[in-house]
LOKELO-878660 format. One record per residue: x, y, z of N, C-alpha, C in turn; chain. Coordinates in pm, whole numbers, plus 32768, in hexadecimal, padded with zeros to 4 digits. Each point is the difference from the previous one (the first is absolute). Layout:
<pts>
n_u_n_v_n_w_ca_u_ca_v_ca_w_c_u_c_v_c_w_torti
X_Y_Z_X_Y_Z_X_Y_Z_A
...
</pts>
This chain:
<pts>
n_u_n_v_n_w_ca_u_ca_v_ca_w_c_u_c_v_c_w_torti
0BC1_8AFB_07AA_8001_8008_8092_7F91_7FAA_8039_A
8018_7FB5_806B_7F97_7FAD_803B_7F8C_8054_8030_A
7F89_7FC3_7FFD_7F88_8045_802D_8004_8012_8097_A
7FDD_8078_802E_7FFE_801A_8090_7F94_7FAC_8042_A
801E_7FC1_8070_7F9D_7FAB_8042_7F95_8054_8044_A
7F89_7FC8_8012_7F98_8049_8049_8024_800B_8093_A
7FCF_8068_8040_801A_8012_808F_7FB0_7F99_804F_A
8045_7FBB_805A_7FBF_7F98_804E_802D_8007_8091_A
7FA9_7FD0_8059_8027_7FEE_808C_806D_7F96_8005_A
8065_800F_8058_806D_7F9D_8007_7FD0_7F70_800F_A
7F94_7FEB_804B_7FCD_7F78_8013_7FCC_7FC7_7F7C_A
7FBA_8053_7FB2_7FD0_7FD3_7F7E_8074_7FE6_7FA1_A
8063_805B_8004_8075_7FEE_7FAB_8046_7F7B_801F_A
800E_7FE1_8080_8041_7F83_8029_7FAD_7F88_7FD2_A
7F7C_800C_8009_7FA9_7F92_7FD7_8013_7FE1_7F6C_A
7FF9_8065_7FAB_800C_7FE8_7F71_808D_7FD5_7FD8_A
8063_802F_8049_808B_7FDF_7FDD_8027_7F74_802C_A
7FCE_7FD2_8072_8035_7F85_803B_7F99_7F95_8023_A
7F86_8026_8020_7FA2_7F9F_8038_7F97_7FCF_7F9D_A
7FD5_8055_7FA5_7F8F_7FDF_7FAA_800E_7F7C_7FB8_A
8067_7FF2_7FAF_8015_7F86_7FB4_8023_7F8A_805A_A
8040_801B_8071_8025_7F95_805D_7F85_7FB5_8034_A
7F8E_8043_8008_7F87_7FC1_8032_7FD9_7F88_7FAA_A
8005_8011_7F7D_7FDB_7F91_7FA8_8065_7F8E_8006_A
8080_8022_8011_8067_7F98_800A_7FEB_7FAD_807E_A
7FE5_8043_806D_7FE5_7FB9_807E_7F83_7FAC_7FF3_A
7F9A_8037_7FBE_7F84_7FB5_7FEB_801A_7F7E_7FB5_A
804C_8009_7F95_801F_7F88_7FB1_804B_7F99_8052_A
8069_802B_8044_8055_7FA2_8049_7FB3_7FBD_8072_A
7FB1_804D_8048_7FB6_7FC9_8072_7F9C_7F96_7FD2_A
7FB7_801F_7F94_7F9C_7FA1_7FD0_8043_7F84_7FC5_A
8068_8015_7FAF_8045_7F8E_7FC3_8044_7FAA_8069_A
803F_8040_8062_8043_7FB6_806A_7F9A_7FB3_8053_A
7F8E_803D_801C_7F98_7FBC_804D_7FCA_7F86_7FB9_A
8008_7FFF_7F7C_7FD2_7F8D_7FB0_8075_7FA6_7FD9_A
8071_8010_8043_807B_7FB1_7FE7_8027_8003_7F6C_A
7FE6_806F_7FBF_8028_8018_7F76_7FC7_7F97_7FA0_A
7F8A_7FD2_801F_7FBB_7FA3_7FA7_7FD0_804A_7F84_A
7FE4_7FBA_7F91_7FCF_8046_7F88_7F83_8052_801A_A
7FA1_7FC7_8048_7F84_8049_801C_801B_8077_805C_A
8057_7FEE_8063_801F_806C_805D_8049_8073_7FBD_A
805F_7FE0_7FA9_804A_8069_7FBA_7FA5_8049_7F9D_A
7FA7_7FB6_7FBF_7FA0_8041_7FA5_7FA6_8060_804D_A
7FCF_7FD4_8074_7FAD_8057_8053_8050_807A_802E_A
807D_7FEA_8025_8055_806F_802B_8015_8064_7F8F_A
8010_7FCE_7F86_8012_8059_7F8D_7F82_8054_7FE7_A
7F8A_7FC2_800C_7F84_804C_7FF0_7FF6_8070_8067_A
801A_7FDC_807D_7FF4_8062_806C_8067_8070_7FF1_A
807D_7FDA_7FE4_806B_8064_7FF3_7FE7_805B_7F89_A
7FCD_7FC7_7F92_7FE2_8052_7F8B_7F92_8065_801F_A
7F9A_7FD3_804B_7F95_805C_8027_8032_8070_8059_A
8053_7FDC_8063_8036_8065_805B_8059_8062_7FB4_A
8054_7FCB_7FA9_805C_8057_7FB5_7FB5_8058_7F9D_A
7F95_7FCB_7FC4_7FB0_8052_7FA4_7FC0_8075_804A_A
7FCB_7FE3_8076_7FC2_806C_804F_8068_8068_8026_A
8074_7FD1_802A_8069_8060_8025_802E_8050_7F87_A
8010_7FBE_7F8E_802F_8045_7F88_7F9D_806B_7FD5_A
7F7F_7FE3_8009_7F9B_8065_7FDE_8007_8076_8061_A
8014_7FE1_8080_800D_806B_8064_807B_8055_7FE4_A
8071_7FBE_7FE6_807D_8049_7FE7_7FF6_8055_7F82_A
7FC5_7FCA_7F97_7FEF_804D_7F85_7FA3_8076_8015_A
7F95_7FE8_804A_7FA1_806B_801A_803D_8073_804D_A
8066_7FE1_8053_8042_8068_804F_8087_8028_7FC5_A
8019_7FD2_7F84_807D_801F_7FBA_807A_7FD7_8052_A
7FF7_7F8A_803D_806F_7FCD_8050_802D_7F75_7FD1_A
7FDC_7FDB_7F86_8028_7F7C_7FCE_8090_8004_7FD2_A
8045_7F94_8013_808C_7FF3_7FD8_8011_7F83_7FAA_A
8075_7FF1_7FC3_8015_7F93_7FA1_7FEC_7F77_803F_A
8032_7FEF_8079_7FF8_7F7C_803E_7F72_7FD8_8025_A
7FA5_8061_800E_7F74_7FDD_8019_7FC9_7FAE_7F8B_A
801D_802E_7F88_7FD3_7FB7_7F89_8047_7F7C_7FEF_A
8080_7FFC_8025_804C_7F83_7FF5_7FC3_7F95_805A_A
7FDF_8024_807B_7FC6_7F9F_805D_7F78_7FD1_7FCE_A
7FAF_805C_7FCA_7F80_7FD9_7FC7_8015_7F9B_7F90_A
8062_8019_7FA9_801B_7FA6_7F8F_802E_7F77_8030_A
804C_7FFC_806F_802C_7F7F_8036_7F88_7FA8_8022_A
7F9D_803A_8046_7F89_7FB2_8024_7FB0_7FDA_7F84_A
7FF4_805D_7FA2_7FB0_7FE5_7F88_803D_7F8E_7FAF_A
8082_8002_7FEE_8043_7F95_7FB4_7FF1_7F7B_804A_A
8014_8001_8083_7FF2_7F85_804D_7F74_7FC7_7FF9_A
7F9C_8058_8005_7F76_7FD2_7FFC_7FDE_7FC6_7F77_A
802D_803F_7F96_7FEB_7FCB_7F79_8041_7F76_7FF4_A
807A_7FF4_8035_8044_7F7F_7FFA_7FB3_7F95_804F_A
7FC9_8028_8073_7FB4_7FA1_8052_7F81_7FD3_7FB9_A
7FB6_8060_7FC7_7F81_7FE0_7FBF_8014_7FB6_7F7D_A
806F_801C_7FBB_801A_7FBF_7F80_804E_7F7E_800F_A
8027_7FE2_807C_8049_7F83_8017_808E_8003_7FCA_A
803E_8074_7FFD_808B_800A_7FCF_805C_7FE1_8076_A
801A_7F84_8015_8047_7FD3_8077_808E_8037_800D_A
804E_800A_7F93_8089_8036_8012_8001_808B_8040_A
7F9D_8054_7FDE_7FF9_8086_803C_7FBF_7FFA_8089_A
7F8E_7FBB_8009_7FB9_7FF7_807F_8056_7FBC_806A_A
8052_7FA1_7FD6_8057_7FBB_805E_8064_805E_8042_A
802B_8065_7FB9_805D_8063_803A_7FBB_8050_806F_A
7F84_801F_7FED_7FB6_8049_8068_7FF1_7FAB_807D_A
7FEF_7F7E_7FEF_7FEE_7FA8_8072_8083_7FE8_804B_A
806E_7FFB_7FB9_807F_7FDC_8042_8060_8076_800C_A
7FFE_805D_7FA1_8064_806B_7FFD_7FC1_808A_7FF9_A
7F95_8018_804F_7FBD_8082_7FF4_8060_8073_8020_A
8057_7FEF_8066_8060_8069_801F_805B_801E_7F8A_A
8029_7F98_7FBA_8053_8014_7F8A_7FB5_8048_7F91_A
7F7F_7FDD_7FEF_7FAE_8044_7F9C_7FF2_8094_8022_A
7FE8_801C_807F_7FEC_808A_802C_807D_8054_7FEB_A
8070_7FD2_8038_807B_804F_7FF6_8037_8001_7F71_A
7FEC_7F94_7FB6_802B_7FFF_7F75_7FB4_8065_7FAD_A
7F7C_800C_801B_7FB0_8063_7FBA_802D_808D_8023_A
8022_8016_807F_8033_8082_8029_8084_8020_7FB9_A
8055_7F9C_7FF2_8080_8016_7FBC_7FEA_802A_7F6F_A
7FA3_7FBC_7FBD_7FE1_8024_7F75_7FC6_808D_7FF9_A
7FA4_801F_805D_7FC3_8085_8000_8066_806E_801B_A
8068_7FE1_804D_8068_8064_801C_805F_800F_7F8A_A
801C_7F90_7FB9_8065_8003_7F97_7FCB_802F_7F79_A
7F86_7FD8_7FDD_7FCD_801D_7F79_7FFA_8096_7FE2_A
7FCB_8056_805A_8000_8090_7FE1_808C_8037_7FE7_A
8063_7FCB_8048_808A_802E_7FE9_802E_7FDA_7F74_A
7FE1_7F86_7FD6_802A_7FD1_7F7C_7FB8_804B_7F90_A
7F85_802D_801C_7FB1_8047_7F9B_800F_8097_8008_A
804F_8030_8061_8011_8090_8010_7F86_8044_8039_A
7FAE_7FB7_804B_7F88_803A_803B_8018_8025_8092_A
7F9C_803A_8040_800D_802E_808A_800B_7F8A_805F_A
8069_7FFA_8054_800F_7F92_805F_7F94_8002_806C_A
7FE7_7F8E_803B_7F99_7FF8_8068_8024_8055_8079_A
8081_801C_8015_802B_804C_8076_7FD4_8092_7FFA_A
7FDE_8032_7F8A_7FD9_808D_7FF3_7F84_801D_8053_A
7F9F_7FA2_8001_7F85_8014_804D_8021_8020_8091_A
805D_7FB6_8039_8026_8016_808B_8055_807E_800E_A
8059_8017_7FA0_805E_8070_800A_7FB9_8087_7FFE_A
7F99_800F_7FAD_7FBC_8082_7FF8_7FB5_801E_8083_A
7FE7_7F99_8050_7FBC_8013_807F_8061_8016_8074_A
8080_7FEA_7FE7_8064_800C_8069_8065_8070_7FE7_A
800F_8027_7F82_8062_8066_7FDB_7FBB_8086_7FE7_A
8045_8070_801A_7FC4_8083_7FE6_7FE5_8015_7F6C_A
7F9B_8051_7FE3_7FD4_8014_7F77_806E_8031_7FA3_A
8059_8055_8033_8065_803A_7FA9_8064_7F98_7FCB_A
8004_7F8A_803F_805B_7F97_7FD1_7FC6_7FAE_7F8E_A
7F7C_8004_7FEE_7FBF_7F9F_7FA9_802B_8007_7F6E_A
8021_8074_7FD0_8024_800C_7F73_8096_8001_7FE6_A
8050_7FDE_8064_8091_8009_7FF1_803D_7F7E_7FCD_A
8076_8008_7FC2_8047_7F86_7FD8_801E_7FA6_8078_A
801C_803D_8075_801A_7FB0_8078_7F8A_7FA7_801F_A
7F87_8035_7FFB_7F87_7FB5_8021_7FEF_7F8C_7F9F_A
8010_801B_7F7F_7FEE_7F98_7F9B_806A_7F92_800E_A
807E_8027_800F_806C_7F9D_800C_7FF2_7FAE_807F_A
7FE1_8042_8070_7FF2_7FB9_807F_7F91_7F98_7FF9_A
7F92_8021_7FBE_7F92_7FA0_7FF6_8022_7F8A_7FA6_A
804B_8017_7F98_8029_7F90_7FAB_805E_7FA2_804C_A
805D_803A_804B_805E_7FAE_804D_7FB6_7FB0_806B_A
7FA4_8041_8047_7FB6_7FBC_8069_7FA7_7F93_7FC7_A
7FC1_801A_7F8E_7FA9_7F9B_7FC4_8052_7F86_7FD6_A
8077_8016_7FC7_8055_7F8F_7FDC_802D_7FB1_8079_A
801E_8046_806C_8028_7FBE_807C_7F8E_7FAB_8037_A
7F86_8039_7FFF_7F8C_7FB6_802F_7FE6_7F86_7FAA_A
8015_800A_7F7D_7FEC_7F8D_7FA8_805C_7F8D_802A_A
807D_8020_8020_805E_7F98_802F_7FD2_7FC4_8084_A
7FD2_8055_805C_7FD0_7FCC_8080_7F89_7FA4_7FEE_A
7FA5_8025_7FA8_7F8B_7FAB_7FE8_802A_7F7A_7FC4_A
8064_8000_7FAB_8032_7F82_7FC8_8038_7FA8_806E_A
804F_803A_805B_8037_7FB4_8070_7F90_7FCA_8057_A
7F9B_8052_801D_7F8F_7FD4_8051_7FB6_7F8E_7FBA_A
7FF0_800A_7F7D_7FBE_7F95_7FB3_804E_7F7D_800C_A
8084_8007_7FF2_8052_7F87_8007_7FFB_7FC1_808C_A
7FF8_8055_8066_7FF3_7FCB_8088_7F7E_7FB1_800F_A
7F94_8039_7FCB_7F7E_7FBC_800A_7FFF_7F7C_7FB3_A
8041_7FFF_7F8D_8002_7F86_7FAF_805B_7F97_803E_A
806B_802B_8041_8060_7FA1_8039_7FC2_7FA9_806C_A
7FAF_803B_8056_7FC1_7FB4_806E_7F6D_8029_8008_A
7FAD_7FCF_7FA4_7F76_8031_7FF7_7FA8_7FDE_8078_A
8029_7FA2_8055_7FAF_7FDC_8075_803C_8033_8082_A
806C_8049_7FF8_8044_8033_8077_7FDD_8093_8013_A
7FB7_8022_8069_7FD9_808D_8014_8077_805F_800D_A
8072_7FCE_802B_8075_8057_8008_8028_8031_7F75_A
7FF0_7FA9_7F9B_8027_8024_7F78_7F90_8042_7FB1_A
7F85_7FE8_8026_7F91_803B_7FB6_7FC9_807E_8040_A
801D_8013_8081_7FC9_8074_8047_806C_8054_8045_A
804E_7FC0_8056_805D_804C_8055_8071_803E_7FB0_A
804D_7FAE_7FBA_8074_8034_7FB7_7FDB_8065_7F93_A
7F9A_7FE5_7FAC_7FDD_8064_7F9A_7FD4_8086_803C_A
7FB3_7FFA_806D_7FD2_807D_803B_8070_804A_8049_A
805C_7FB6_803B_8075_8041_803B_8053_8043_7F93_A
800A_7FBF_7F8E_8048_803B_7F8F_7FC1_8084_7FD6_A
7F7A_8003_7FFC_7FB9_807A_7FD9_8012_806D_806A_A
7FEE_7FD9_807F_8000_8063_806D_808C_8033_8021_A
8063_7FA7_7FFF_8086_8026_802F_805E_802A_7F8F_A
7FE3_7FD7_7F85_8058_8022_7F90_7FB8_805D_7F9D_A
7F87_7FDD_7FDB_7FBB_804C_7F99_7FD5_808B_802B_A
7FB3_8009_806B_7FCC_8082_802B_806F_8063_8025_A
8068_7FD7_804C_806A_8061_8020_8054_802A_7F88_A
7FF7_7FB9_7F90_8055_8020_7F8C_7FEA_808D_7FCD_A
7F88_8035_8012_7FE4_8088_7FD0_8057_8068_8044_A
8033_7FE1_8077_8050_8062_804B_8095_7FF8_7FE1_A
802E_7F93_7FC0_8090_7FF5_7FE7_8025_7FDE_7F6F_A
7FA8_7FB9_7FB8_8025_7FD5_7F79_800F_8073_7F9E_A
7FA0_8062_7FF7_8015_806D_7FA1_8080_804F_801A_A
801E_801B_8081_807A_804C_801F_807B_7FB4_7FD3_A
8002_7F7C_8015_8071_7FAF_7FD5_800A_7FFE_7F68_A
7F92_7FF3_7FBE_7FFF_7FFE_7F6D_8034_8083_7FC6_A
7FD4_8071_803B_8027_8081_7FC9_8092_8022_801C_A
803F_7FBB_805C_8091_8010_8011_8049_7FCA_7F86_A
7FC9_7F99_7FC6_803E_7FC3_7F8A_7FCE_8040_7F7F_A
7F80_8022_7FFC_7FC3_8035_7F87_7FB1_807E_8023_A
8043_8073_8009_7FBB_807C_8025_7F8F_8020_7F9D_A
7F8E_802B_8032_7F90_8021_7FA7_8016_8084_7FB9_A
7FB7_8015_7F95_8004_8080_7FBA_7FC1_806C_8058_A
8026_807C_7FE6_7FC6_806F_804B_7F6E_8015_7FD8_A
7FAC_802D_805B_7F75_8021_7FDD_7FFC_806D_7F96_A
7F92_8003_7FB6_7FF1_8061_7F94_7FB5_807C_802C_A
7FD5_8006_807F_7FBA_8075_8033_8040_802C_8083_A
7FE6_807E_8024_8043_803A_8075_7FC9_7FCA_8084_A
7F7F_7FDC_8004_7FC2_7FDA_8080_804C_7F92_8049_A
801F_7F8E_7FC0_8047_7F98_804A_808F_8027_8025_A
803E_8056_7FAF_8087_802E_8020_7FFF_8054_807F_A
7F95_804C_8013_7FF5_8054_8078_7FD1_7FAE_8077_A
7F96_7FB3_7FEE_7FC6_7FB5_806E_805C_7F90_8031_A
805C_7FD5_7FAC_805D_7F97_8028_807D_8032_8044_A
800A_8082_8019_8078_8038_803D_8024_7FC4_8089_A
7FA0_7FDD_8056_8029_7FC5_8081_8054_7F81_7FF2_A
7FF2_7FBA_7F8F_804D_7F85_7FED_8093_801B_7FE8_A
8022_807B_7FDA_808D_8020_7FE5_802F_8074_8056_A
7FBC_8017_8070_8023_806F_8059_807C_7FDF_8051_A
805E_805F_8006_807B_7FF3_804D_7FF1_8052_807F_A
7FD9_7FBE_806C_7FE6_8046_807E_807E_8043_8036_A
8071_7FC2_7FEC_807D_8039_8032_801F_8084_7FB9_A
7FEA_8003_7F7D_801B_807A_7FB5_7F9E_806F_8026_A
7F84_7FDC_801E_7F9C_8064_8023_8015_8036_808D_A
803A_7FAF_8057_801A_802C_8089_7F80_802A_8046_A
8002_8076_803D_7F8B_8032_8049_7FAF_8063_7FAE_A
8010_7FFA_7F7C_7FB7_805C_7FA8_7F69_7FEC_800C_A
7FB7_806D_7FF1_7F6E_7FFE_8001_7FD1_8047_7F81_A
7FAD_7FBD_7FB1_7FD2_803F_7F84_7F80_7FBF_7FCF_A
7FAC_8051_7FC3_7F89_7FCF_7FBC_8005_8034_7F71_A
8009_7FA4_7FA3_800D_8024_7F73_7F85_7FCD_7FB6_A
7FC3_8059_7FB5_7F87_7FDC_7FB6_801C_8007_7F6A_A
7FD8_7F99_7FB9_800E_7FFB_7F6F_7F76_800D_7FC1_A
7FEE_806B_7FB3_7F85_800F_7FB3_801D_7FCC_7F74_A
7FD0_7F89_7FE2_8020_7FBC_7F82_7F8C_800D_7FA0_A
801E_8024_7F85_7F9C_8007_7F96_8021_7F97_7F96_A
7FA2_7FE6_7FA9_8018_7F9B_7F98_7FD6_7F76_8031_A
804B_7F9A_7FDA_7FE1_7F77_8027_8004_7FF2_8097_A
7F99_7FC1_8036_7FF2_7FED_8091_800F_8085_804B_A
7FB8_8065_7FCF_8004_8083_8040_7FCD_7FF6_808F_A
8038_8053_8056_7FD6_8000_808B_8061_804B_8058_A
7FE1_8004_8080_8057_803F_8062_803F_7F94_8056_A
8084_7FF8_7FFE_804B_7F99_8048_8061_8045_8060_A
8000_7FD4_807B_804F_8044_8066_8069_7FA4_803D_A
8071_803E_8022_806F_7FBA_8042_801B_8048_8083_A
7FF8_7FB7_806F_801E_803B_8082_807C_7FBD_803A_A
8063_8051_8021_807B_7FD1_803E_800A_803A_808B_A
801F_7FAC_8061_800E_8031_8089_801E_7F90_8061_A
8056_801B_8060_8021_7F9C_8064_8045_7F87_7FC7_A
8049_8011_7F95_8044_7F90_7FC1_7FA5_7FA3_7FB3_A
7F87_802F_7FE0_7FA2_7FAE_7FB8_7FC9_804B_7F87_A
7FC9_7FB4_7FA2_7FC3_803C_7F8A_7F7B_7FB9_7FE5_A
7F9C_8051_7FE0_7F80_7FC7_7FD8_7FCA_804D_7F8A_A
7FB0_7FBF_7FB0_7FBF_8041_7F8E_7F6A_7FEA_8009_A
7FB6_805F_7FCB_7F6F_7FF6_8001_7FC7_805D_7F96_A
7F85_7FE9_7FDE_7FBB_8057_7FA1_7FAE_8067_804C_A
7FF7_807A_7FC9_7FB1_8066_8042_8037_808B_7FE6_A
7FC0_8062_803C_8027_808C_7FEF_800E_8042_8088_A
8062_7FD7_804F_800F_8038_8087_8031_8091_7FFC_A
7FDC_8049_8067_8033_8088_800E_808D_7FFC_803B_A
804A_806B_7FE9_8082_800E_803F_8070_7FB3_7FC1_A
7FF5_7FDE_7F80_806E_7FBB_7FBD_8079_805D_7FF7_A
8076_7FCA_801E_807C_804F_7FF8_802A_8017_7F70_A
7FDA_7FA1_7FAA_8022_800C_7F72_7F8F_7FC4_7FAF_A
7FD8_8046_7F97_7F9C_7FCD_7FA2_803F_7FF7_7F77_A
7FFF_7F89_7FC7_8036_7FEA_7F7A_7F8B_7FEA_7FA2_A
7FF4_8057_7F9D_7F92_7FF9_7FA0_803C_7FCC_7F7D_A
7FDE_7F82_7FDB_8044_7FC3_7F8E_7FA4_7FA6_7FAF_A
800E_8002_7F7D_7FC0_7F99_7FAE_8040_7F78_8020_A
7FB3_7F98_7FF9_8034_7F7B_8021_8075_7FD9_7FA7_A
7FF4_8019_7F7E_8069_7FD4_7FA4_8082_804C_8017_A
7FF8_807D_802C_807A_804D_801B_804A_7FC3_8076_A
7FB6_7FE1_806B_8043_7FC7_8076_803C_7F77_7FE1_A
7FBA_7FB1_7FB1_8034_7F7C_7FDB_8080_800F_7FAD_A
8002_805D_7FA4_8078_8014_7FAE_8076_802F_8054_A
7FE4_8052_8066_806B_802A_805B_8039_7F87_804A_A
7FA9_7FAC_8032_802C_7F8B_804B_804D_7FA0_7FA6_A
7FD6_7FF2_7F85_8044_7FA6_7FA3_8084_8038_7FCF_A
801D_807D_8020_807B_803D_7FD1_7FF7_8033_7F72_A
7F85_8006_7FCB_7FED_8030_7F78_7FF2_8098_7FFB_A
7FF1_803E_8077_7FEC_8091_8007_8046_8034_807C_A
804C_806A_7FF0_8045_803D_8071_7F9C_8050_8054_A
7FF8_7FDE_807F_7F9C_803E_8056_8012_8095_800F_A
807B_802E_8012_801A_808F_800F_7FDB_804C_7F81_A
8026_7FC9_7F8E_7FE2_8042_7F81_7F6A_8002_7FE6_A
7FBC_7F8F_8022_7F70_7FFA_7FEC_7FB8_8067_8056_A
8034_8018_807A_7FC4_8065_8058_8012_808B_7FC4_A
8079_801C_7FCF_801A_8083_7FC4_7FAF_8014_7F81_A
7FE5_7F93_7FB8_7FB3_800A_7F85_7F6A_8004_8019_A
7FD7_7FF6_807E_7F73_8008_8022_7FB1_7F81_7FE5_A
8046_7F8E_7FF2_7FB9_7F83_7FE8_7FBB_7FCE_807E_A
8032_8029_8073_7FBB_7FEB_807E_8023_8075_805A_A
7FB9_8010_806D_8017_8073_8057_7FFE_7FD5_8092_A
8039_8055_8056_8003_7FE3_808F_7FD5_807D_804D_A
7FC5_7FE7_8075_7FDA_806B_805C_8032_7FD9_808A_A
8038_8061_8048_802E_7FE5_8087_8097_7FF3_8009_A
802D_7FA7_8056_808F_7FF1_801C_8044_7FB2_7F90_A
8038_804A_7FA2_803F_7FC3_7F8B_8071_7FA2_8028_A
8047_801D_806E_8071_7FAC_8028_7FD6_7F72_8020_A
7F83_7FEF_8027_7FD1_7F78_801B_8007_7FA8_7F83_A
7FEE_803E_7F8E_8006_7FB4_7F83_8088_7FBF_7FEF_A
806A_8048_8025_8086_7FC8_7FF4_801B_7F95_8069_A
7FB4_8002_806F_8014_7F9C_8068_7FCF_7F76_7FD5_A
7FA6_7FFB_7F9F_7FCA_7F7F_7FD7_806D_7FA1_7FD1_A
8064_8036_7FBD_806C_7FAB_7FCE_8055_7FC8_8070_A
7FF5_8036_8079_804A_7FCC_8072_7FA9_7FA2_8055_A
7F81_801B_8008_7FA8_7FB3_8057_7FCF_7F7E_7FC0_A
7FFD_7FFC_7F7D_7FCE_7F8B_7FB9_806B_7FCE_7FA2_A
802B_7F86_8018_8080_7FD6_7FCA_7FFD_7FA3_7F87_A
7F8D_7FC8_7FDD_8003_7F97_7F9A_7FDB_8038_7F77_A
8038_7FC8_7F94_7FD3_8024_7F7B_7F6C_7FE0_7FF2_A
7FB9_8057_7FBC_7F72_7FEB_7FED_7FAC_804F_8063_A
803E_8037_8069_7FB5_8058_8059_8011_808D_7FD0_A
7FB4_805B_803A_800A_8089_7FD5_8077_8044_8041_A
8065_7FB2_801F_8077_8036_8040_807C_7FC1_7FC5_A
7FFF_7FF4_7F7E_806F_7FBC_7FC0_8074_805F_7FE5_A
7FFC_8075_8039_806D_805E_7FEF_7FF3_8054_7F84_A
7F8A_7FFA_7FBF_7FF0_804A_7F83_7FA0_8074_800F_A
7FDD_8023_807C_7F9F_806C_8015_8046_8089_7FFB_A
</pts>
C-alpha cells in the first residue's frame, strides 16, 4: 500500500506538486534564452538551475514531499553540466538546441521505466494526495495508476517530438506541449480509468473497507427512492474500523466514525464480508452461523441488494 502523505496546507501541497520543480526549469530557460543559448550561457544556466533544483530537492526531502520527477529534473541538469564541462558536444548540443526534447524525453523515460520494471508509477505520488485513503490498497488504485502512467508516457513522447520538430518555434517548444499537458494529460484522470475499466474490470478488493466506502459509486438512487437510513459497519481484522453508509434524499455517502442513532449496525470480520461479496459465502447462512451479527433494523440488510447494483459492492444480492 502506498505511504500516506503528510498533512499539508493546500497551498504547500500545490507548491510541492506543481511549482517547486518548475522554478528550476524557468530559471534555466530564462538564463539560457537571455544568453541566446550560447555555450557559456547554457553552462551558466545549468549551474544556476542545478543549484535551485538541489535546494528544492533538499527542502522536499526534508518535508517528505519529494517525488520521482524532482530527481529526474536534477539529473537532467547534472548530466548537461558534466557534458558542458567535459566538452561532450553531442550531448551538450542537445541542451543548447533541443532542451524541451531533453526534458520531455526524460519525463517519458521516467514514466515508462517503472512500469516496465513493475515498480510504483510516478502517478502514485499525486494519487495518494487526491484519493481517499481507503482506495490506496485496492486493485482499482494500482491498475488506474499504471494506465495513467502509460498514458502520460505517450503524451511526453508526443511533447518531445513537438519540441524536436521545431526547436526554435515557441509554439512547438512551449505552447503546444503545455496545452497537451493541460488539456489532455491532467483531465485524463477523470475519464481514462473509467474507460479502461469498462474493457478490463479490476479485481475486487481483498478487504471490506473499500467495498463499503465505495458504495456511493454504485448507488441506485431510483431504487432507494425516498428511503432514509444510516448503516454502520463495525469491521474487525484487516483494515479494522467503523465505516458508515448514509442514504437519504436520493443520495448516498460514506464516512468513517461512530455516529449515534444508526438504524442498522453490522458487526463483521473483514474477510467474512469480502467472502460474501465475492459469492464465496452465503450471507444469510453466515448470519445464522454467527460469522457476523447485526443490530437494529434487520430488513435494511436486505435492502442493500436493491440499492447498490454493481458486482463488487456489498449489494450483490448475496446478503
